[in-house]
Backbone as a ProteinNet text record, in pm:
[ID]
protein_1_A
[PRIMARY]
MKMLNLFKNNKQQKGFTLLEVLLVIAMIAILAAIVIIAINPAKQLAESRNAQRRSDVNTILNAVYQYTIDNGGALPTELPAIAVAATEICWTPTTVDATCVADALTNLSVLTDLETYITAIPKDPSCPTACATNGVGYRILKTANNRITVDAPDAELGVAISVTR
[TERTIARY]
6460.4	6418.1	6380.4	6461.2	6434.7	6300	6269	6145	6025	6034	5929.6	5905.1	6010.1	6000.8	5928.1	5952.9	5885.7	5735.8	5702.2	5562.9	5487.9	5550.8	5490.8	5464.1	5557.7	5543.1	5429.1	5413.6	5306.4	5170.2	5157.3	5030.4	4994.4	5088.7	5062.5	5026.4	5063.2	5040.3	4907	4830.7	4702.1	4598.7	4499.9	4391.8	4420.8	4323.4	4333.9	4358.4	4423.4	4443.3	4317.6	4304.6	4189.6	4182.6	4294.5	4299.5	4247.4	4283.8	4237	4085	4033.2	3888.6	3815.5	3864.6	3801.5	3806.6	3914.1	3923.3	3821.5	3804.4	3706	3564.8	3534.2	3401.3	3378.6	3478.3	3466.3	3443.3	3512.8	3493.5	3353.7	3303.1	3167.7	3065.2	3084.7	2992.2	2993.1	3108.7	3117.9	3048.3	3071.2	3006.4	2854.5	2808.9	2664.3	2603.2	2670.8	2620.6	2612.1	2711	2709.8	2593.7	2569.1	2459.6	2324.8	2306.8	2179.8	2156.1	2260	2245.7	2214	2278.3	2254.1	2112.6	2062.1	1927.9	1821.3	1841.3	1747.9	1605.9	1581.3	1452.1	1332.2	1348.1	1234.8	1193.2	1290.5	1259.8	1198	1250.1	1195.9	1049.8	1018.9	880.9	789.8	836.6	757	730.8	830.9	812	713.3	715	619.6	477	461.1	327.4	279.3	369.5	331.4	292.6	360	323.3	183.2	150.7	15.8	-86.6	-52.1	-143.6	-169.2	-62.6	-80.3	-175.8	-156.9	-243	-388.1	-407.3	-542.1	-613.2	-542.1	-601.2	-646.7	-564.5	-602.6	-719.8	-723.3	-833.4	-965.6	-966.5	-1089.6	-1135	-1041.9	-1078	-1126.9	-1064.1	-1109.9	-1250.2	-1281	-1415.6	-1519	-1485.7	-1577.7	-1604.2	-1501.1	-1520.3	-1585.8	-1566.3	-1640.9	-1790	-1821.6	-1960.7	-2017.3	-1939.6	-1984.1	-2012.7	-1926.6	-1946.8	-2073.8	-2095.7	-2214.1	-2343.6	-2336.3	-2456.3	-2469.3	-2428.6	-2449.4	-2380.7	-2267.5	-2191.1	-2225.8	-2319.8	-2358.8	-2262.6	-2209.6	-2122.5	-2207.4	-2148.4	-2226.3	-2291.2	-2417.7	-2491.8	-2439.9	-2369.9	-2318.2	-2203.2	-2143	-2034.6	-2091.5	-2023.4	-2071.2	-2085	-2189.6	-2219.3	-2094.7	-2043.1	-1915.8	-1844.3	-1738.2	-1668.8	-1559.2	-1545.4	-1436.8	-1310.6	-1332	-1220.3	-1254.1	-1152.1	-1172.7	-1225	-1314.2	-1367	-1321.7	-1300.9	-1256.5	-1367.6	-1328.2	-1422.8	-1459.3	-1586.5	-1638.1	-1604.1	-1573.1	-1544.1	-1676.6	-1713.2	-1848.1	-1880	-1787.5	-1832.2	-1908.5	-1876.8	-1943.3	-2022.9	-2026.1	-2097.2	-2221.7	-2312.8	-2433.7	-2429	-2514.9	-2512.7	-2522.7	-2605.6	-2622.2	-2489.5	-2412.2	-2281.9	-2188.4	-2189.5	-2103.5	-2142.1	-2271.7	-2319.3	-2283.9	-2302.9	-2273.6	-2125.7	-2039.7	-1895.6	-1844.1	-1934.3	-1899.9	-1804.6	-1835.8	-1755.9	-1836.2	-1767.8	-1834	-1859.2	-1984.5	-2023.9	-2020.6	-1930.4	-1921.8	-1964.9	-2062.3	-2108.3	-2170.1	-2213.6	-2269.3	-2164.4	-2038.8	-1931.5	-1910	-1941.1	-1917.5	-2042.3	-2160.7	-2283.8	-2268.8	-2297.1	-2286.9	-2146.3	-2050.8	-1910.1	-1897.2	-1976.5	-1977.8	-1852.4	-1812.7	-1699.1	-1574.2	-1594.8	-1483.5	-1540.4	-1463.6	-1517.3	-1528.5	-1432.7	-1435.4	-1348.3	-1382.6	-1300.3	-1170.4	-1055.7	-928.8	-900.4	-829	-791.4	-644.8	-613.3	-475.2	-395.9	-269	-188.3	-167.5	-186.1	-168.4	-294.7	-404.8	-528.1	-510.5	-572.2	-671.5	-613.6	-483.7	-429.9	-442.7	-440.5	-444	-580.9	-680.8	-812.3	-918.4	-1028.7	-1146	-1198.8	-1285.7	-1335.2	-1388.5	-1470	-1526.9	-1470.9	-1356.2	-1296.9	-1191	-1146.7	-1044.4	-910.2	-906.9	-782.4	-761.6	-841.8	-832.8	-944.7	-916.4	-1015.7	-1055.4	-1176.9	-1227.1	-1283.5	-1270.1	-1314.5	-1373.7	-1489.3	-1550.4	-1551.7	-1496.4	-1489.8	-1615.2	-1624.6	-1738.4	-1745.3	-1634.2	-1630.1	-1643.6	-1689.6	-1706.6	-1576.8	-1467.9	-1340.7	-1326.5	-1282.4	-1270.5	-1123	-1093.3	-958.9	-967.1	-881.2	-867.8	-724.7	-708.6	-572.7	-552.2	-423.8	-382.8	-310.5	-381.3	-320.2	-211.4	-208.2	-110.6	11.3	39.7	157.8	283.6	381.7	503.6	617.4	726	848	824.7	723.9	697.9	642	588.1	534.6	387.1	341.5	200.6	143.6	43.3	-19.7	-161.4	-184	-314	-333.2	-456.1	-487.6	-617	-614.9	-732.1	-768.8	-897.9	-947.7	-1075.7
-3720.6	-3774.7	-3663	-3559	-3447.6	-3383.7	-3372.7	-3313.1	-3397.3	-3523	-3613.3	-3600.2	-3582.9	-3567.1	-3437.3	-3328.6	-3201.8	-3213.4	-3281.6	-3298.8	-3375	-3473.4	-3550.4	-3463.3	-3377.7	-3290.8	-3190.9	-3137.2	-3041.2	-3106.4	-3230.6	-3300.3	-3321	-3346.2	-3372.2	-3244.3	-3127.6	-3004	-2938.1	-2990.2	-2931.4	-2963.6	-2870	-2891.6	-2830.5	-2842.5	-2786.9	-2898	-2861.6	-2959.4	-2964.2	-3066.2	-3081.6	-2965.7	-2921.6	-2810.4	-2681.4	-2654.7	-2534.1	-2537.7	-2650.7	-2664.7	-2644.3	-2702.8	-2687.4	-2543.4	-2472.2	-2331.6	-2245.9	-2270.3	-2194.9	-2223.1	-2348.2	-2383.2	-2317	-2315.1	-2250.6	-2101.2	-2036	-1891.7	-1862.1	-1943	-1924.1	-1941.5	-2040.5	-2064	-1945.9	-1891.2	-1776.5	-1654.9	-1628.7	-1515.8	-1534.2	-1655.7	-1682	-1659.1	-1701.1	-1680	-1531.8	-1455	-1310.3	-1244.3	-1283.7	-1226.4	-1260.9	-1384.8	-1425.5	-1349.1	-1331.2	-1255.7	-1110.4	-1052.5	-912.1	-890.3	-985.3	-970.7	-995.1	-1090.6	-1127.1	-1145.2	-1257.4	-1277.3	-1272.1	-1315.4	-1311.2	-1166.9	-1080	-938.8	-874.9	-907.8	-852.3	-893.8	-1019.9	-1067.1	-999.1	-980.8	-911.8	-767.3	-701.5	-563.2	-555.1	-653.8	-651.7	-676.7	-764.1	-785.4	-658.3	-587.6	-461.8	-356.4	-352.7	-259.5	-290.8	-419.9	-459.1	-415.4	-430.1	-388	-236.9	-158.3	-12.2	23	-42	-18.1	-57.3	-172.7	-220.4	-127.4	-82.2	6.5	136.4	192	313.6	288.8	173	138.8	133.3	68.6	58.3	196.2	275.7	409.9	498.8	490.4	568.7	527.7	399	352.1	405.6	406.9	461.6	608.4	683.1	826.3	855.8	773.9	790.8	768.8	667.7	641.9	763.2	817.2	931.8	1052.8	1077.5	1190.7	1172	1051.3	1024.4	1026.4	1012.3	1004.1	1123.9	1239.5	1364.7	1369.3	1307.3	1312.1	1202	1115.7	1006.7	889.4	845.6	727.5	602.3	492.5	368	334.1	299	270.9	145.5	61.6	-61.6	-37.2	81.8	111.7	121.3	66.1	80.4	227.8	261.9	402.2	477.3	444.5	499.2	382.4	341.3	223	262.2	181.1	199.4	131.7	18.7	-55.6	-86.6	-95.8	-127.6	-270.2	-289.7	-423.7	-468.2	-598	-652.4	-640.1	-617.3	-602.2	-740.8	-756.4	-883	-895.9	-1017.9	-1043.9	-1058.4	-961.7	-953.8	-1035.3	-1075.4	-1146.3	-1276	-1347.4	-1476.4	-1482.3	-1376.3	-1382.6	-1294.5	-1324.1	-1242.6	-1168.7	-1071	-985.4	-1065.6	-1169.3	-1249.1	-1312.5	-1356.2	-1416.3	-1313	-1193.4	-1086.1	-1048.8	-1039	-1004.1	-1114.6	-1239.3	-1352.2	-1357.1	-1316.8	-1318.3	-1186.3	-1091.9	-959.7	-885	-890.5	-822.8	-708.2	-606.5	-493.2	-525.8	-520.7	-553.3	-426.6	-422.8	-308.4	-346.8	-437.7	-483.9	-370.1	-263.9	-148.7	-88	-107	-56.1	-144.4	-272.7	-367	-393.6	-347.5	-367.6	-301.8	-376.5	-331.3	-281.4	-314	-274.2	-124	-46.1	99.2	163.7	124	189.9	102.5	-26.5	-121.9	-257.4	-334	-461.3	-566.1	-567.9	-661.1	-603.2	-632.7	-588.5	-668.7	-600.2	-674.1	-751.4	-862.4	-945.2	-924.3	-931.4	-923.4	-1039.5	-1015.4	-1125	-1242.8	-1223	-1332	-1415.2	-1375.6	-1453.3	-1585.8	-1691.5	-1702.1	-1725.1	-1741.4	-1774.9	-1661.3	-1536.1	-1423	-1356.3	-1413.3	-1349.2	-1432.1	-1363.5	-1435.5	-1520	-1613.3	-1705.4	-1631.8	-1530.1	-1455.1	-1313.7	-1291.1	-1158.2	-1141.6	-1015.5	-985.2	-949.2	-936.7	-904.8	-757.4	-672.5	-528	-484.5	-383.8	-335.7	-192.6	-156.2	-21.1	33.2	164.6	231.4	366.2	399.4	530.7	601.9	722.5	797.9	884.2	951.4	1039	1154.7	1192.4	1301.9	1253	1129.2	1067.1	1056.5	1043.4	1016.1	864.5	820.4	678	639.7	530	473.4	330.7	297.4	160.4	119.3	1.8	-42.6	-189.1	-226	-363.8	-414.8	-484.2	-525.7	-632	-701.6	-809.3	-767.7	-638.3	-589.5	-651.6	-674	-741.3	-642.5	-693	-617.2	-502.5	-515.8	-414.9	-284.2	-287.5	-167.1	-152.7	-29	-1.9	58.2	-6.7	42.9	86.3	216.5	273.6	404.3	425.2	549.6	605.3	735.4	802.2	923.1	940.2	1061.1	1103.3
-2227.5	-2101.8	-2003.7	-2003.9	-1915	-1947.6	-2073.5	-2117.2	-2071.3	-2077.7	-2034.1	-1884.3	-1808.4	-1664	-1625.3	-1697.1	-1670.7	-1696.5	-1800.9	-1836.7	-1726.9	-1667.8	-1559.2	-1436.9	-1400.3	-1283.1	-1300.1	-1420.5	-1444.8	-1427.3	-1468.7	-1453.8	-1307.3	-1225.6	-1084.9	-1008.3	-1057.5	-984.6	-1019.8	-1112.4	-1147.9	-1040.6	-1018.7	-923.8	-788.2	-698.2	-564.5	-463.7	-356.9	-250.3	-164.2	-87.3	1.7	100.5	150.6	245.5	182.1	58.4	-10	-29.6	-67.7	-86.8	46	152.2	283.6	331.7	306.6	345.2	270.5	143.2	64.8	115.7	143.8	196.1	330.9	416.6	548	533.2	441.7	420.2	368	277.1	225	337	422.6	534.4	631.1	660.8	751.4	689.9	563	496	491.3	465	463	600.5	705.6	841.8	873.4	833.4	857.7	784.7	660.7	583.2	646.3	689.2	751	880.8	959.8	1084.7	1055	953.6	919.2	867.2	790.2	733.6	840.4	928.8	1035.2	980.5	913.8	849.2	945	1066.9	1160.8	1187.9	1205.7	1230.9	1107.3	990.1	866.2	846.7	875.3	862.3	963.4	1085.9	1187.9	1146.6	1091.2	1045.8	929.2	841.7	730.8	780.3	880.1	938.1	1008.7	1076.9	1141.5	1038.2	925.2	818.5	767.3	755.4	713.5	818.1	944.8	1052.6	1047.5	1025.9	1016.2	902.3	789.8	674.8	705.2	766.9	799.2	897.7	999.9	1101	1034.2	946.3	874.5	781.1	717.8	627.3	702.4	818.5	898.2	943.4	994.2	1043.3	928.7	813.4	697.8	655.6	659.9	624	721.5	851.1	952.3	924	892.1	868.7	734.8	635.7	510.4	535.8	617	654.7	729.1	822.8	902.2	814	716.4	625.9	543.6	492.4	410.1	490.4	622	706.4	798.6	752.8	826.2	961.1	975.1	1099.4	1198.6	1162.9	1252.9	1236.8	1348.6	1347.8	1330.8	1287.9	1277.8	1412.1	1409.2	1532.9	1602.2	1529.8	1588.1	1685.4	1679	1772.8	1912.7	2012.3	2149.7	2184.9	2261.5	2292.2	2337.1	2450.5	2497.4	2562.1	2501.9	2552.1	2650	2752.3	2847.8	2794.3	2729.8	2671	2525.8	2444.5	2303.8	2289.8	2192.8	2165.9	2027.5	2015.6	1887.4	1784.5	1661.6	1551.7	1498.4	1467.2	1415.8	1267.1	1225.3	1085.3	1013.3	931.4	877.8	753.8	669.5	549.6	575.6	681.9	703	832.5	908.8	1035.8	1031.6	1118.6	1130.6	1262.7	1278	1396.4	1526.1	1528.2	1650.8	1691.9	1596.2	1626.6	1685.5	1629.1	1679	1822.5	1849	1983.4	2082.2	2041.8	2130.3	2166.4	2072.5	2097.7	2155.8	2185.9	2239.7	2146.6	2017	1915.6	1855.9	1804.9	1741.4	1594.5	1554.1	1417.7	1333.1	1237.4	1146.2	1005.1	996.5	865.3	785.2	851.7	781	686.9	717.1	630.9	508.5	521.7	410.6	327.8	374.4	297.2	160	57.7	-81.2	-116.3	-31.5	-52.1	-76	-2.8	-20.2	35.4	155.3	221.4	224.4	230.1	234.4	190.2	116.3	65.9	175.6	266.4	379.3	489.3	612.4	725	719.2	714.4	707.4	835.7	820.7	935.7	969.2	1098.1	1144.7	1084.8	1045.3	987.3	1082.2	1212.7	1308.6	1327.5	1265.4	1278.5	1207	1249	1354	1493.4	1507.5	1639.5	1739.5	1694.3	1787.5	1794.8	1729.2	1722.1	1793.7	1825.2	1873.8	1757	1785.8	1683.3	1561	1581	1468.7	1460.1	1520.9	1520.6	1413.6	1397	1297.3	1361.1	1492.4	1560.2	1584.6	1522	1544	1637.4	1719.4	1815.9	1782.7	1826.3	1803.9	1934.9	1953	2075	2037.9	2095.6	2076	2209.9	2214.9	2339.8	2356.6	2470.1	2498.7	2398.8	2342.2	2244.9	2101.5	2084.8	1953.6	1874.6	1944	1877.5	1866.9	1752.2	1726.3	1727.4	1796.9	1797.6	1748.1	1653	1604.7	1633.9	1694.4	1726.3	1690.3	1688	1659.6	1783.8	1872.5	1998.9	1985.1	1872.5	1855.6	1773.7	1770.2	1696.5	1757.4	1672.2	1714.7	1737.8	1796	1822.8	1921.4	2007.3	2108.9	2053.4	1932.8	1868.6	1904.5	1929.8	1953.4	1825.8	1769.8	1647.7	1681.6	1673.7	1709.7	1634.2	1584.1	1514.8	1573.5	1603.3	1660.6	1575.9	1551.8	1484.2	1549.8
[MASK]
+++++++++++++++++++++++++++++++++++++++++++++++++++++++++++++++++++++++++++++++++++++++++++++++++++++++++++++++++++++++++++++++++++++++++++++++++++++++++++++++++++++

């Protein structure tokens, strides 16, 4: 009889209590919240978009200078003579010069013709919401000394992205 009684008690003690299960779930939730806060996905995404902008700005400027080297030091004629303020670059694959002029955008289609210097002008990751209708979101400026600056005015996290050569 005693042996039968012991067997009954062992069966009743198997498993977890409701309190133990709730404590484990609460600990997992707290750890998950800490990990999400530490990772901060919004900041990570903004930093990745800024990295894309840095790459795009360098790509555009490199294409301009490759064109300049191939043309005996002459910059693309489409660049404003001497700009006081940077102008947004026109998206060239689907637009024509008249559209770029009407929208007061700088047409750099000479860089994309025959895909010699660049296959297409890159677009800012925030486009179309942060761009002009036919723009790419990046701006270009030519100074009196023929120095070219390309910038990304819509950079996030308070970062200024600009390259000058």
